All heavy atoms as a GROMACS GRO file, in nm:
protein
  602
    1MET      N    1   0.085  -0.118   0.000
    1MET     CA    2   0.000   0.000   0.000
    1MET      C    3   0.090   0.124   0.000
    1MET      O    4   0.189   0.129   0.070
    1MET     CB    5  -0.089  -0.002   0.124
    1MET     CG    6  -0.190   0.107   0.125
    1MET     SD    7  -0.307   0.096   0.263
    1MET     CE    8  -0.374  -0.066   0.241
    2THR      N    9   0.053   0.221  -0.079
    2THR     CA   10   0.130   0.344  -0.086
    2THR      C   11   0.039   0.464  -0.066
    2THR      O   12  -0.082   0.453  -0.072
    2THR     CB   13   0.200   0.358  -0.223
    2THR    OG1   14   0.100   0.362  -0.326
    2THR    CG2   15   0.295   0.243  -0.248
    3ILE      N   16   0.102   0.576  -0.045
    3ILE     CA   17   0.029   0.702  -0.032
    3ILE      C   18   0.030   0.769  -0.169
    3ILE      O   19   0.135   0.779  -0.233
    3ILE     CB   20   0.093   0.791   0.075
    3ILE    CG1   21   0.080   0.723   0.211
    3ILE    CG2   22   0.030   0.930   0.076
    3ILE    CD1   23   0.150   0.792   0.324
    4ALA      N   24  -0.085   0.815  -0.214
    4ALA     CA   25  -0.097   0.879  -0.346
    4ALA      C   26  -0.006   1.001  -0.355
    4ALA      O   27   0.008   1.076  -0.258
    4ALA     CB   28  -0.242   0.918  -0.371
    5THR      N   29   0.051   1.020  -0.472
    5THR     CA   30   0.146   1.130  -0.491
    5THR      C   31   0.084   1.268  -0.468
    5THR      O   32   0.152   1.358  -0.423
    5THR     CB   33   0.209   1.125  -0.631
    5THR    OG1   34   0.106   1.125  -0.730
    5THR    CG2   35   0.296   1.001  -0.647
    6TRP      N   36  -0.046   1.284  -0.494
    6TRP     CA   37  -0.108   1.415  -0.475
    6TRP      C   38  -0.115   1.454  -0.328
    6TRP      O   39  -0.129   1.571  -0.295
    6TRP     CB   40  -0.247   1.422  -0.541
    6TRP     CG   41  -0.351   1.333  -0.481
    6TRP    CD1   42  -0.384   1.207  -0.520
    6TRP    CD2   43  -0.438   1.363  -0.371
    6TRP    NE1   44  -0.485   1.156  -0.442
    6TRP    CE2   45  -0.521   1.251  -0.349
    6TRP    CE3   46  -0.455   1.475  -0.288
    6TRP    CZ2   47  -0.617   1.246  -0.250
    6TRP    CZ3   48  -0.551   1.469  -0.188
    6TRP    CH2   49  -0.632   1.357  -0.171
    7MET      N   50  -0.101   1.357  -0.238
    7MET     CA   51  -0.107   1.387  -0.094
    7MET      C   52   0.027   1.431  -0.036
    7MET      O   53   0.030   1.494   0.069
    7MET     CB   54  -0.154   1.264  -0.017
    7MET     CG   55  -0.298   1.234  -0.033
    7MET     SD   56  -0.338   1.100   0.079
    7MET     CE   57  -0.475   1.035  -0.006
    8TRP      N   58   0.136   1.395  -0.100
    8TRP     CA   59   0.267   1.423  -0.043
    8TRP      C   60   0.293   1.571  -0.014
    8TRP      O   61   0.346   1.603   0.093
    8TRP     CB   62   0.379   1.365  -0.130
    8TRP     CG   63   0.392   1.218  -0.108
    8TRP    CD1   64   0.362   1.119  -0.197
    8TRP    CD2   65   0.434   1.153   0.011
    8TRP    NE1   66   0.382   0.996  -0.140
    8TRP    CE2   67   0.428   1.013  -0.012
    8TRP    CE3   68   0.476   1.197   0.136
    8TRP    CZ2   69   0.462   0.919   0.084
    8TRP    CZ3   70   0.511   1.102   0.231
    8TRP    CH2   71   0.504   0.966   0.205
    9PRO      N   72   0.258   1.665  -0.100
    9PRO     CA   73   0.280   1.806  -0.065
    9PRO      C   74   0.207   1.849   0.062
    9PRO      O   75   0.258   1.927   0.141
    9PRO     CB   76   0.229   1.883  -0.187
    9PRO     CG   77   0.238   1.786  -0.299
    9PRO     CD   78   0.209   1.651  -0.238
   10VAL      N   79   0.088   1.795   0.083
   10VAL     CA   80   0.010   1.827   0.203
   10VAL      C   81   0.077   1.765   0.325
   10VAL      O   82   0.098   1.831   0.428
   10VAL     CB   83  -0.135   1.778   0.189
   10VAL    CG1   84  -0.212   1.797   0.318
   10VAL    CG2   85  -0.204   1.847   0.073
   11LEU      N   86   0.112   1.639   0.315
   11LEU     CA   87   0.170   1.568   0.429
   11LEU      C   88   0.308   1.621   0.465
   11LEU      O   89   0.345   1.624   0.582
   11LEU     CB   90   0.177   1.418   0.400
   11LEU     CG   91   0.042   1.348   0.382
   11LEU    CD1   92   0.062   1.202   0.343
   11LEU    CD2   93  -0.044   1.360   0.505
   12ALA      N   94   0.382   1.664   0.364
   12ALA     CA   95   0.518   1.714   0.388
   12ALA      C   96   0.519   1.839   0.475
   12ALA      O   97   0.617   1.865   0.545
   12ALA     CB   98   0.588   1.741   0.257
   13ARG      N   99   0.411   1.915   0.473
   13ARG     CA  100   0.404   2.039   0.551
   13ARG      C  101   0.354   2.017   0.693
   13ARG      O  102   0.353   2.108   0.773
   13ARG     CB  103   0.312   2.140   0.481
   13ARG     CG  104   0.365   2.192   0.351
   13ARG     CD  105   0.279   2.306   0.297
   13ARG     NE  106   0.138   2.272   0.285
   13ARG     CZ  107   0.078   2.232   0.172
   13ARG    NH1  108   0.149   2.219   0.062
   13ARG    NH2  109  -0.050   2.206   0.170
   14GLU      N  110   0.310   1.896   0.724
   14GLU     CA  111   0.248   1.868   0.854
   14GLU      C  112   0.338   1.783   0.943
   14GLU      O  113   0.400   1.689   0.895
   14GLU     CB  114   0.117   1.791   0.834
   14GLU     CG  115   0.005   1.873   0.778
   14GLU     CD  116  -0.055   1.970   0.878
   14GLU    OE1  117  -0.036   1.953   1.001
   14GLU    OE2  118  -0.121   2.063   0.832
   15GLN      N  119   0.340   1.816   1.070
   15GLN     CA  120   0.408   1.729   1.166
   15GLN      C  121   0.318   1.612   1.205
   15GLN      O  122   0.365   1.503   1.232
   15GLN     CB  123   0.447   1.807   1.290
   15GLN     CG  124   0.561   1.901   1.267
   15GLN     CD  125   0.604   1.968   1.397
   15GLN    OE1  126   0.525   1.985   1.489
   15GLN    NE2  127   0.730   2.005   1.404
   16ASP      N  128   0.188   1.637   1.209
   16ASP     CA  129   0.092   1.535   1.248
   16ASP      C  130   0.011   1.494   1.125
   16ASP      O  131  -0.078   1.566   1.081
   16ASP     CB  132  -0.001   1.590   1.358
   16ASP     CG  133  -0.096   1.486   1.413
   16ASP    OD1  134  -0.123   1.385   1.344
   16ASP    OD2  135  -0.144   1.506   1.526
   17TRP      N  136   0.046   1.380   1.070
   17TRP     CA  137  -0.022   1.336   0.948
   17TRP      C  138  -0.168   1.304   0.973
   17TRP      O  139  -0.250   1.317   0.884
   17TRP     CB  140   0.049   1.216   0.890
   17TRP     CG  141   0.175   1.251   0.816
   17TRP    CD1  142   0.244   1.369   0.821
   17TRP    CD2  143   0.247   1.167   0.726
   17TRP    NE1  144   0.354   1.362   0.740
   17TRP    CE2  145   0.359   1.240   0.681
   17TRP    CE3  146   0.229   1.039   0.680
   17TRP    CZ2  147   0.450   1.188   0.591
   17TRP    CZ3  148   0.320   0.986   0.592
   17TRP    CH2  149   0.429   1.060   0.547
   18GLY      N  150  -0.203   1.264   1.094
   18GLY     CA  151  -0.343   1.240   1.126
   18GLY      C  152  -0.427   1.364   1.109
   18GLY      O  153  -0.537   1.360   1.054
   19VAL      N  154  -0.374   1.478   1.152
   19VAL     CA  155  -0.443   1.606   1.136
   19VAL      C  156  -0.458   1.638   0.988
   19VAL      O  157  -0.564   1.681   0.943
   19VAL     CB  158  -0.367   1.719   1.211
   19VAL    CG1  159  -0.423   1.855   1.176
   19VAL    CG2  160  -0.373   1.694   1.361
   20ALA      N  161  -0.352   1.617   0.912
   20ALA     CA  162  -0.357   1.646   0.768
   20ALA      C  163  -0.460   1.557   0.698
   20ALA      O  164  -0.538   1.604   0.614
   20ALA     CB  165  -0.219   1.627   0.706
   21LEU      N  166  -0.463   1.429   0.734
   21LEU     CA  167  -0.560   1.338   0.672
   21LEU      C  168  -0.702   1.374   0.712
   21LEU      O  169  -0.794   1.367   0.629
   21LEU     CB  170  -0.526   1.194   0.709
   21LEU     CG  171  -0.395   1.141   0.650
   21LEU    CD1  172  -0.364   1.003   0.706
   21LEU    CD2  173  -0.397   1.138   0.499
   22ASP      N  174  -0.722   1.416   0.836
   22ASP     CA  175  -0.855   1.461   0.879
   22ASP      C  176  -0.898   1.584   0.799
   22ASP      O  177  -1.014   1.595   0.759
   22ASP     CB  178  -0.856   1.494   1.028
   22ASP     CG  179  -0.856   1.370   1.116
   22ASP    OD1  180  -0.885   1.259   1.065
   22ASP    OD2  181  -0.828   1.384   1.237
   23ARG      N  182  -0.805   1.676   0.777
   23ARG     CA  183  -0.837   1.796   0.700
   23ARG      C  184  -0.874   1.760   0.556
   23ARG      O  185  -0.970   1.814   0.500
   23ARG     CB  186  -0.720   1.895   0.704
   23ARG     CG  187  -0.757   2.030   0.643
   23ARG     CD  188  -0.649   2.136   0.656
   23ARG     NE  189  -0.523   2.095   0.596
   23ARG     CZ  190  -0.412   2.062   0.663
   23ARG    NH1  191  -0.411   2.066   0.795
   23ARG    NH2  192  -0.303   2.026   0.600
   24LEU      N  193  -0.798   1.670   0.495
   24LEU     CA  194  -0.830   1.627   0.359
   24LEU      C  195  -0.968   1.560   0.355
   24LEU      O  196  -1.044   1.580   0.260
   24LEU     CB  197  -0.722   1.531   0.306
   24LEU     CG  198  -0.589   1.595   0.272
   24LEU    CD1  199  -0.485   1.486   0.242
   24LEU    CD2  200  -0.601   1.690   0.155
   25GLY      N  201  -0.999   1.483   0.457
   25GLY     CA  202  -1.132   1.422   0.465
   25GLY      C  203  -1.242   1.524   0.475
   25GLY      O  204  -1.346   1.512   0.411
   26ALA      N  205  -1.220   1.628   0.555
   26ALA     CA  206  -1.318   1.735   0.568
   26ALA      C  207  -1.338   1.807   0.434
   26ALA      O  208  -1.450   1.842   0.398
   26ALA     CB  209  -1.275   1.834   0.675
   27GLU      N  210  -1.228   1.827   0.361
   27GLU     CA  211  -1.238   1.890   0.229
   27GLU      C  212  -1.318   1.803   0.132
   27GLU      O  213  -1.398   1.854   0.054
   27GLU     CB  214  -1.099   1.919   0.173
   27GLU     CG  215  -1.026   2.030   0.248
   27GLU     CD  216  -0.881   2.046   0.204
   27GLU    OE1  217  -0.839   1.984   0.104
   27GLU    OE2  218  -0.808   2.122   0.272
   28LEU      N  219  -1.297   1.673   0.139
   28LEU     CA  220  -1.374   1.582   0.053
   28LEU      C  221  -1.522   1.587   0.087
   28LEU      O  222  -1.607   1.585  -0.002
   28LEU     CB  223  -1.324   1.438   0.067
   28LEU     CG  224  -1.206   1.397  -0.016
   28LEU    CD1  225  -1.164   1.255   0.017
   28LEU    CD2  226  -1.237   1.407  -0.164
   29ARG      N  227  -1.553   1.590   0.216
   29ARG     CA  228  -1.693   1.594   0.259
   29ARG      C  229  -1.761   1.726   0.224
   29ARG      O  230  -1.881   1.730   0.204
   29ARG     CB  231  -1.703   1.569   0.409
   29ARG     CG  232  -1.676   1.426   0.447
   29ARG     CD  233  -1.684   1.405   0.600
   29ARG     NE  234  -1.637   1.274   0.636
   29ARG     CZ  235  -1.510   1.245   0.664
   29ARG    NH1  236  -1.418   1.339   0.663
   29ARG    NH2  237  -1.476   1.122   0.695
   30ALA      N  238  -1.684   1.834   0.218
   30ALA     CA  239  -1.740   1.968   0.193
   30ALA      C  240  -1.787   1.984   0.049
   30ALA      O  241  -1.882   2.058   0.023
   30ALA     CB  242  -1.638   2.075   0.226
   31GLY      N  243  -1.723   1.919  -0.043
   31GLY     CA  244  -1.760   1.933  -0.183
   31GLY      C  245  -1.808   1.800  -0.237
   31GLY      O  246  -1.816   1.703  -0.163
   32PRO      N  247  -1.837   1.798  -0.363
   32PRO     CA  248  -1.872   1.667  -0.419
   32PRO      C  249  -1.748   1.578  -0.419
   32PRO      O  250  -1.650   1.609  -0.485
   32PRO     CB  251  -1.918   1.699  -0.561
   32PRO     CG  252  -1.865   1.834  -0.591
   32PRO     CD  253  -1.841   1.903  -0.460
   33PRO      N  254  -1.748   1.472  -0.338
   33PRO     CA  255  -1.626   1.392  -0.324
   33PRO      C  256  -1.592   1.317  -0.452
   33PRO      O  257  -1.678   1.263  -0.518
   33PRO     CB  258  -1.658   1.295  -0.211
   33PRO     CG  259  -1.805   1.288  -0.206
   33PRO     CD  260  -1.857   1.420  -0.257
   34SER      N  261  -1.467   1.320  -0.485
   34SER     CA  262  -1.415   1.241  -0.596
   34SER      C  263  -1.394   1.099  -0.544
   34SER      O  264  -1.319   1.080  -0.447
   34SER     CB  265  -1.282   1.300  -0.642
   34SER     OG  266  -1.204   1.203  -0.707
   35PRO      N  267  -1.457   0.999  -0.604
   35PRO     CA  268  -1.437   0.862  -0.556
   35PRO      C  269  -1.289   0.820  -0.558
   35PRO      O  270  -1.243   0.753  -0.467
   35PRO     CB  271  -1.519   0.777  -0.654
   35PRO     CG  272  -1.627   0.870  -0.700
   35PRO     CD  273  -1.560   1.005  -0.708
   36ARG      N  274  -1.213   0.863  -0.658
   36ARG     CA  275  -1.071   0.828  -0.665
   36ARG      C  276  -0.993   0.892  -0.550
   36ARG      O  277  -0.912   0.827  -0.485
   36ARG     CB  278  -1.012   0.873  -0.800
   36ARG     CG  279  -0.864   0.845  -0.817
   36ARG     CD  280  -0.838   0.699  -0.839
   36ARG     NE  281  -0.774   0.642  -0.722
   36ARG     CZ  282  -0.756   0.513  -0.702
   36ARG    NH1  283  -0.800   0.425  -0.788
   36ARG    NH2  284  -0.694   0.468  -0.594
   37ALA      N  285  -1.019   1.020  -0.523
   37ALA     CA  286  -0.953   1.088  -0.412
   37ALA      C  287  -0.992   1.024  -0.279
   37ALA      O  288  -0.910   1.009  -0.190
   37ALA     CB  289  -0.985   1.237  -0.413
   38ALA      N  290  -1.119   0.986  -0.267
   38ALA     CA  291  -1.165   0.922  -0.144
   38ALA      C  292  -1.096   0.786  -0.125
   38ALA      O  293  -1.057   0.751  -0.013
   38ALA     CB  294  -1.317   0.906  -0.145
   39LEU      N  295  -1.081   0.709  -0.233
   39LEU     CA  296  -1.009   0.582  -0.223
   39LEU      C  297  -0.864   0.604  -0.180
   39LEU      O  298  -0.811   0.532  -0.095
   39LEU     CB  299  -1.012   0.508  -0.356
   39LEU     CG  300  -1.138   0.428  -0.387
   39LEU    CD1  301  -1.133   0.376  -0.530
   39LEU    CD2  302  -1.155   0.314  -0.290
   40ASP      N  303  -0.800   0.704  -0.241
   40ASP     CA  304  -0.661   0.736  -0.205
   40ASP      C  305  -0.651   0.775  -0.058
   40ASP      O  306  -0.560   0.731   0.013
   40ASP     CB  307  -0.608   0.851  -0.291
   40ASP     CG  308  -0.586   0.815  -0.436
   40ASP    OD1  309  -0.581   0.695  -0.469
   40ASP    OD2  310  -0.573   0.909  -0.517
   41LEU      N  311  -0.744   0.859  -0.014
   41LEU     CA  312  -0.742   0.905   0.124
   41LEU      C  313  -0.770   0.791   0.222
   41LEU      O  314  -0.704   0.779   0.325
   41LEU     CB  315  -0.842   1.019   0.144
   41LEU     CG  316  -0.848   1.078   0.284
   41LEU    CD1  317  -0.713   1.131   0.329
   41LEU    CD2  318  -0.953   1.188   0.289
   42ALA      N  319  -0.865   0.706   0.189
   42ALA     CA  320  -0.896   0.592   0.276
   42ALA      C  321  -0.775   0.500   0.288
   42ALA      O  322  -0.742   0.454   0.398
   42ALA     CB  323  -1.017   0.516   0.221
   43ALA      N  324  -0.709   0.474   0.178
   43ALA     CA  325  -0.589   0.389   0.181
   43ALA      C  326  -0.480   0.453   0.266
   43ALA      O  327  -0.412   0.385   0.343
   43ALA     CB  328  -0.539   0.364   0.039
   44ALA      N  329  -0.464   0.586   0.254
   44ALA     CA  330  -0.363   0.656   0.335
   44ALA      C  331  -0.400   0.648   0.483
   44ALA      O  332  -0.313   0.626   0.567
   44ALA     CB  333  -0.350   0.801   0.290
   45CYS      N  334  -0.528   0.666   0.515
   45CYS     CA  335  -0.571   0.656   0.655
   45CYS      C  336  -0.541   0.517   0.709
   45CYS      O  337  -0.492   0.501   0.821
   45CYS     CB  338  -0.720   0.685   0.667
   45CYS     SG  339  -0.765   0.858   0.650
   46GLU      N  340  -0.570   0.418   0.628
   46GLU     CA  341  -0.547   0.280   0.669
   46GLU      C  342  -0.397   0.253   0.690
   46GLU      O  343  -0.358   0.183   0.783
   46GLU     CB  344  -0.602   0.189   0.559
   46GLU     CG  345  -0.614   0.047   0.596
   46GLU     CD  346  -0.680  -0.035   0.486
   46GLU    OE1  347  -0.751   0.020   0.400
   46GLU    OE2  348  -0.656  -0.156   0.488
   47TYR      N  349  -0.315   0.312   0.606
   47TYR     CA  350  -0.171   0.290   0.611
   47TYR      C  351  -0.104   0.366   0.726
   47TYR      O  352  -0.016   0.315   0.793
   47TYR     CB  353  -0.111   0.334   0.478
   47TYR     CG  354   0.036   0.311   0.463
   47TYR    CD1  355   0.089   0.182   0.454
   47TYR    CD2  356   0.124   0.418   0.455
   47TYR    CE1  357   0.224   0.161   0.439
   47TYR    CE2  358   0.260   0.397   0.441
   47TYR     CZ  359   0.310   0.269   0.432
   47TYR     OH  360   0.444   0.249   0.418
   48VAL      N  361  -0.148   0.491   0.748
   48VAL     CA  362  -0.082   0.580   0.843
   48VAL      C  363  -0.139   0.570   0.984
   48VAL      O  364  -0.064   0.576   1.081
   48VAL     CB  365  -0.091   0.727   0.794
   48VAL    CG1  366  -0.041   0.825   0.898
   48VAL    CG2  367  -0.015   0.744   0.663
   49LEU      N  368  -0.270   0.557   0.995
   49LEU     CA  369  -0.336   0.565   1.125
   49LEU      C  370  -0.379   0.427   1.175
   49LEU      O  371  -0.429   0.346   1.097
   49LEU     CB  372  -0.460   0.654   1.114
   49LEU     CG  373  -0.435   0.794   1.059
   49LEU    CD1  374  -0.566   0.863   1.029
   49LEU    CD2  375  -0.354   0.875   1.157
   50PRO      N  376  -0.363   0.401   1.302
   50PRO     CA  377  -0.405   0.271   1.355
   50PRO      C  378  -0.556   0.258   1.372
   50PRO      O  379  -0.607   0.149   1.392
   50PRO     CB  380  -0.334   0.263   1.490
   50PRO     CG  381  -0.315   0.405   1.531
   50PRO     CD  382  -0.297   0.483   1.403
   51ASP      N  383  -0.631   0.367   1.361
   51ASP     CA  384  -0.775   0.366   1.382
   51ASP      C  385  -0.846   0.331   1.252
   51ASP      O  386  -0.862   0.416   1.164
   51ASP     CB  387  -0.822   0.503   1.434
   51ASP     CG  388  -0.970   0.508   1.462
   51ASP    OD1  389  -1.040   0.407   1.441
   51ASP    OD2  390  -1.018   0.615   1.503
   52ARG      N  391  -0.887   0.207   1.237
   52ARG     CA  392  -0.950   0.161   1.113
   52ARG      C  393  -1.087   0.225   1.091
   52ARG      O  394  -1.136   0.231   0.980
   52ARG     CB  395  -0.964   0.008   1.114
   52ARG     CG  396  -0.832  -0.065   1.122
   52ARG     CD  397  -0.750  -0.036   0.999
   52ARG     NE  398  -0.630  -0.117   0.996
   52ARG     CZ  399  -0.508  -0.067   0.988
   52ARG    NH1  400  -0.489   0.062   0.982
   52ARG    NH2  401  -0.403  -0.145   0.984
   53LYS      N  402  -1.148   0.275   1.197
   53LYS     CA  403  -1.280   0.338   1.183
   53LYS      C  404  -1.271   0.463   1.095
   53LYS      O  405  -1.363   0.493   1.020
   53LYS     CB  406  -1.337   0.374   1.320
   53LYS     CG  407  -1.373   0.252   1.401
   53LYS     CD  408  -1.421   0.289   1.540
   53LYS     CE  409  -1.443   0.164   1.623
   53LYS     NZ  410  -1.482   0.196   1.759
   54ARG      N  411  -1.161   0.535   1.102
   54ARG     CA  412  -1.142   0.652   1.014
   54ARG      C  413  -1.139   0.609   0.869
   54ARG      O  414  -1.200   0.672   0.783
   54ARG     CB  415  -1.012   0.725   1.047
   54ARG     CG  416  -1.015   0.807   1.169
   54ARG     CD  417  -0.887   0.885   1.176
   54ARG     NE  418  -0.870   0.953   1.301
   54ARG     CZ  419  -0.765   1.027   1.331
   54ARG    NH1  420  -0.667   1.042   1.245
   54ARG    NH2  421  -0.756   1.087   1.447
   55ALA      N  422  -1.065   0.504   0.840
   55ALA     CA  423  -1.056   0.456   0.702
   55ALA      C  424  -1.194   0.412   0.652
   55ALA      O  425  -1.232   0.443   0.540
   55ALA     CB  426  -0.956   0.341   0.692
   56ILE      N  427  -1.269   0.342   0.737
   56ILE     CA  428  -1.403   0.298   0.698
   56ILE      C  429  -1.491   0.419   0.666
   56ILE      O  430  -1.565   0.419   0.567
   56ILE     CB  431  -1.466   0.211   0.809
   56ILE    CG1  432  -1.391   0.078   0.819
   56ILE    CG2  433  -1.614   0.187   0.782
   56ILE    CD1  434  -1.426  -0.004   0.941
   57ALA      N  435  -1.482   0.524   0.747
   57ALA     CA  436  -1.562   0.644   0.722
   57ALA      C  437  -1.526   0.708   0.588
   57ALA      O  438  -1.614   0.757   0.516
   57ALA     CB  439  -1.542   0.744   0.836
   58VAL      N  440  -1.400   0.706   0.553
   58VAL     CA  441  -1.359   0.765   0.425
   58VAL      C  442  -1.398   0.674   0.309
   58VAL      O  443  -1.441   0.722   0.204
   58VAL     CB  444  -1.208   0.797   0.422
   58VAL    CG1  445  -1.167   0.855   0.288
   58VAL    CG2  446  -1.172   0.895   0.534
   59TYR      N  447  -1.389   0.544   0.328
   59TYR     CA  448  -1.434   0.452   0.223
   59TYR      C  449  -1.581   0.476   0.191
   59TYR      O  450  -1.625   0.454   0.079
   59TYR     CB  451  -1.412   0.306   0.262
   59TYR     CG  452  -1.271   0.255   0.236
   59TYR    CD1  453  -1.193   0.205   0.339
   59TYR    CD2  454  -1.218   0.255   0.108
   59TYR    CE1  455  -1.065   0.157   0.316
   59TYR    CE2  456  -1.089   0.209   0.084
   59TYR     CZ  457  -1.014   0.160   0.188
   59TYR     OH  458  -0.888   0.114   0.164
   60ALA      N  459  -1.659   0.523   0.287
   60ALA     CA  460  -1.800   0.553   0.264
   60ALA      C  461  -1.818   0.665   0.161
   60ALA      O  462  -1.923   0.675   0.098
   60ALA     CB  463  -1.869   0.591   0.394
   61LEU      N  464  -1.716   0.748   0.142
   61LEU     CA  465  -1.724   0.857   0.045
   61LEU      C  466  -1.692   0.813  -0.097
   61LEU      O  467  -1.700   0.893  -0.190
   61LEU     CB  468  -1.626   0.969   0.084
   61LEU     CG  469  -1.646   1.036   0.219
   61LEU    CD1  470  -1.532   1.132   0.247
   61LEU    CD2  471  -1.780   1.108   0.222
   62THR      N  472  -1.657   0.688  -0.116
   62THR     CA  473  -1.612   0.642  -0.248
   62THR      C  474  -1.725   0.603  -0.340
   62THR      O  475  -1.702   0.554  -0.450
   62THR     CB  476  -1.516   0.522  -0.234
   62THR    OG1  477  -1.588   0.411  -0.181
   62THR    CG2  478  -1.395   0.555  -0.150
   63ARG      N  479  -1.847   0.622  -0.296
   63ARG     CA  480  -1.966   0.587  -0.376
   63ARG      C  481  -1.967   0.440  -0.415
   63ARG      O  482  -1.994   0.404  -0.529
   63ARG     CB  483  -1.977   0.676  -0.499
   63ARG     CG  484  -1.989   0.822  -0.465
   63ARG     CD  485  -2.004   0.906  -0.587
   63ARG     NE  486  -2.001   1.046  -0.548
   63ARG     CZ  487  -2.005   1.144  -0.633
   63ARG    NH1  488  -2.014   1.121  -0.761
   63ARG    NH2  489  -2.002   1.268  -0.590
   64GLY      N  490  -1.931   0.356  -0.320
   64GLY     CA  491  -1.937   0.213  -0.341
   64GLY      C  492  -1.807   0.149  -0.385
   64GLY      O  493  -1.789   0.029  -0.372
   65ALA      N  494  -1.713   0.227  -0.438
   65ALA     CA  495  -1.588   0.172  -0.490
   65ALA      C  496  -1.505   0.107  -0.379
   65ALA      O  497  -1.430   0.013  -0.405
   65ALA     CB  498  -1.507   0.280  -0.561
   66GLY      N  499  -1.518   0.154  -0.258
   66GLY     CA  500  -1.440   0.100  -0.147
   66GLY      C  501  -1.521   0.015  -0.052
   66GLY      O  502  -1.475  -0.018   0.057
   67ALA      N  503  -1.642  -0.022  -0.092
   67ALA     CA  504  -1.732  -0.095  -0.002
   67ALA      C  505  -1.672  -0.229   0.043
   67ALA      O  506  -1.682  -0.266   0.159
   67ALA     CB  507  -1.867  -0.117  -0.068
   68GLY      N  508  -1.609  -0.298  -0.049
   68GLY     CA  509  -1.551  -0.428  -0.014
   68GLY      C  510  -1.442  -0.415   0.090
   68GLY      O  511  -1.439  -0.490   0.188
   69ARG      N  512  -1.354  -0.318   0.070
   69ARG     CA  513  -1.246  -0.299   0.166
   69ARG      C  514  -1.301  -0.250   0.300
   69ARG      O  515  -1.253  -0.291   0.406
   69ARG     CB  516  -1.142  -0.201   0.112
   69ARG     CG  517  -1.024  -0.182   0.202
   69ARG     CD  518  -0.949  -0.314   0.225
   69ARG     NE  519  -0.845  -0.294   0.325
   69ARG     CZ  520  -0.802  -0.388   0.406
   69ARG    NH1  521  -0.850  -0.511   0.400
   69ARG    NH2  522  -0.708  -0.362   0.495
   70ALA      N  523  -1.402  -0.165   0.298
   70ALA     CA  524  -1.463  -0.118   0.422
   70ALA      C  525  -1.521  -0.235   0.500
   70ALA      O  526  -1.505  -0.242   0.623
   70ALA     CB  527  -1.571  -0.014   0.392
   71ARG      N  528  -1.586  -0.328   0.430
   71ARG     CA  529  -1.640  -0.447   0.497
   71ARG      C  530  -1.529  -0.531   0.558
   71ARG      O  531  -1.542  -0.581   0.670
   71ARG     CB  532  -1.723  -0.531   0.400
   71ARG     CG  533  -1.865  -0.482   0.382
   71ARG     CD  534  -1.950  -0.582   0.307
   71ARG     NE  535  -1.908  -0.601   0.170
   71ARG     CZ  536  -1.941  -0.522   0.068
   71ARG    NH1  537  -2.019  -0.418   0.089
   71ARG    NH2  538  -1.899  -0.547  -0.054
   72GLU      N  539  -1.418  -0.549   0.484
   72GLU     CA  540  -1.305  -0.626   0.536
   72GLU      C  541  -1.252  -0.564   0.666
   72GLU      O  542  -1.224  -0.635   0.762
   72GLU     CB  543  -1.193  -0.632   0.434
   72GLU     CG  544  -1.222  -0.717   0.313
   72GLU     CD  545  -1.114  -0.706   0.206
   72GLU    OE1  546  -1.007  -0.646   0.232
   72GLU    OE2  547  -1.137  -0.756   0.094
   73LEU      N  548  -1.238  -0.433   0.665
   73LEU     CA  549  -1.189  -0.364   0.785
   73LEU      C  550  -1.287  -0.378   0.901
   73LEU      O  551  -1.248  -0.397   1.015
   73LEU     CB  552  -1.161  -0.217   0.757
   73LEU     CG  553  -1.043  -0.186   0.668
   73LEU    CD1  554  -1.035  -0.037   0.639
   73LEU    CD2  555  -0.913  -0.234   0.730
   74ALA      N  556  -1.415  -0.366   0.870
   74ALA     CA  557  -1.518  -0.378   0.974
   74ALA      C  558  -1.512  -0.516   1.039
   74ALA      O  559  -1.523  -0.529   1.161
   74ALA     CB  560  -1.657  -0.352   0.915
   75VAL      N  561  -1.491  -0.619   0.958
   75VAL     CA  562  -1.481  -0.755   1.012
   75VAL      C  563  -1.354  -0.766   1.099
   75VAL      O  564  -1.358  -0.824   1.208
   75VAL     CB  565  -1.479  -0.858   0.898
   75VAL    CG1  566  -1.438  -0.996   0.948
   75VAL    CG2  567  -1.615  -0.864   0.831
   76GLU      N  568  -1.243  -0.707   1.052
   76GLU     CA  569  -1.118  -0.712   1.126
   76GLU      C  570  -1.132  -0.652   1.266
   76GLU      O  571  -1.071  -0.701   1.361
   76GLU     CB  572  -1.006  -0.638   1.053
   76GLU     CG  573  -0.951  -0.713   0.935
   76GLU     CD  574  -0.843  -0.634   0.863
   76GLU    OE1  575  -0.784  -0.542   0.924
   76GLU    OE2  576  -0.818  -0.664   0.746
   77ILE      N  577  -1.208  -0.542   1.276
   77ILE     CA  578  -1.220  -0.476   1.407
   77ILE      C  579  -1.341  -0.525   1.486
   77ILE      O  580  -1.367  -0.476   1.595
   77ILE     CB  581  -1.222  -0.322   1.394
   77ILE    CG1  582  -1.345  -0.273   1.316
   77ILE    CG2  583  -1.094  -0.272   1.333
   77ILE    CD1  584  -1.360  -0.122   1.319
   78GLY      N  585  -1.414  -0.620   1.429
   78GLY     CA  586  -1.527  -0.679   1.502
   78GLY      C  587  -1.655  -0.600   1.499
   78GLY      O  588  -1.736  -0.610   1.591
   79TRP      N  589  -1.675  -0.525   1.392
   79TRP     CA  590  -1.801  -0.450   1.379
   79TRP      C  591  -1.909  -0.537   1.325
   79TRP      O  592  -1.906  -0.610   1.241
   79TRP     CB  593  -1.780  -0.331   1.287
   79TRP     CG  594  -1.750  -0.204   1.358
   79TRP    CD1  595  -1.718  -0.188   1.489
   79TRP    CD2  596  -1.743  -0.074   1.301
   79TRP    NE1  597  -1.693  -0.056   1.516
   79TRP    CE2  598  -1.709   0.017   1.402
   79TRP    CE3  599  -1.764  -0.024   1.175
   79TRP    CZ2  600  -1.693   0.152   1.381
   79TRP    CZ3  601  -1.748   0.110   1.154
   79TRP    CH2  602  -1.714   0.197   1.256
   0.00000   0.00000   0.00000
């Protein structure tokens, strides 16, 4: 799993990547979310943050494209 190249400029300016990923998530929620950007962000959340619930919430913005992975994560955490 890798972090999408479009995220690196944002992450490079932040000491706390969790804060940066939360901000990117808020930006996605504020406008019409791009399913590709949401998939990239969900994968980054899953890779960087130990809280799988955040990744599941972002996968919900993918308009179904990330539903399978969201279900896998939900099973992993016992939801």
